[in-house]
N, C-alpha and C positions, 0 to 999 in steps of 0.2 A: 537852833544854835547848838553847835557841838561844843562838848566840855573838853574834849582832847583830840589830839591829831589822830590817835587810833580810832576814836568813834567816827570822825569825819572819813577815814580811809575805809572803815567797815561799812559805812552807810554807802560809800561809792562802790564797794564791792557788792553789796546787796542790790543796788541799782543795776550793775552790770549782769549779775545773775538773774534778775527779772527780765532784762532785755533778752538774754541768751535763753532762757526758758520759754519766752514767746516765740522766738525764732525756732527753737527745737520743736515746739508744738506746730508751728506753721509748716515745717518741713515734714513732720509726721502726717499731717493732713494731706500734703501733697504727695504722699506715699514715697518719701525720700528720707527715712529716718537716719539720724547720724548714729554711728556705731560706737563712737568714742566720746569721751567726756570732753566738754568744753573747757578750755584752760582760761582761767581768769588770773591776770598778774597783778600783784600789788606790792609796793615797795615799803610797806609797814609790816615789820615782823609780828608785832602784837595782833594786827588785824588778820594775818595769815593763820596764827595760832588760835585765834577765836573761832575761825571757821570750821576747825575740826576738833577742837577741844570741848568736850561735853560738860566741862566744869563750868558752873554758873557763878560768876564773881559779883560781889556787891556792887562794883563800879560799872558792870555792864547791864544792870537791871533796866535801865531806862531805853535800851536799844534791844530788848528782849525779843520783840517781833522779827526785826531783821535777823538776830542770831538764829532763831528757829528756823526761819525761811532758808538761809544760806546753808546752815547744817543739814537740813532735810535734804536738799539737792546735792550736797557733798556726800552724804551717807548713801543715797541711792545710786551715785556714780554719774549723775549727769554733768557735774561740775568738779573741776580740781582748782583750788586757790594755791597759787605758787608765789613764792618771793622772787622778785626781781630787784636786784641792787639799783639804787637811785641813779647811778651813772649810766646804766643801760635802759632806764625808762624813758622811752622816746616821747611820751606824752608831755614830759617836762619842757619841751621847747615851745609848747603852747601855754603853759601856765607859769613859767618862771623866766626872769630876765636873762637874757644871753649875754656872756661876755663880748667884749668888743672885738 
């Protein structure tokens, strides 16, 4: 159970980073390594800042494992977490009600 929307978004980012890490490793084993960082988009600015900000806050201690996992992959350059405005977030058509 998430305690905030930023936590829920950050856990989603951590899951996306885990999937991209697996795919990058698979491509490496197939002798086709990716030369650029994988871009993960998130529409929550707090979650984007947590991915690169090394400051540990009291409110984020319960998601510490996800924090270290994502920050490690951002630091080594495998992943970039970028902000995308909510209006440009195409995944919302699957998660939110559409206007008539």
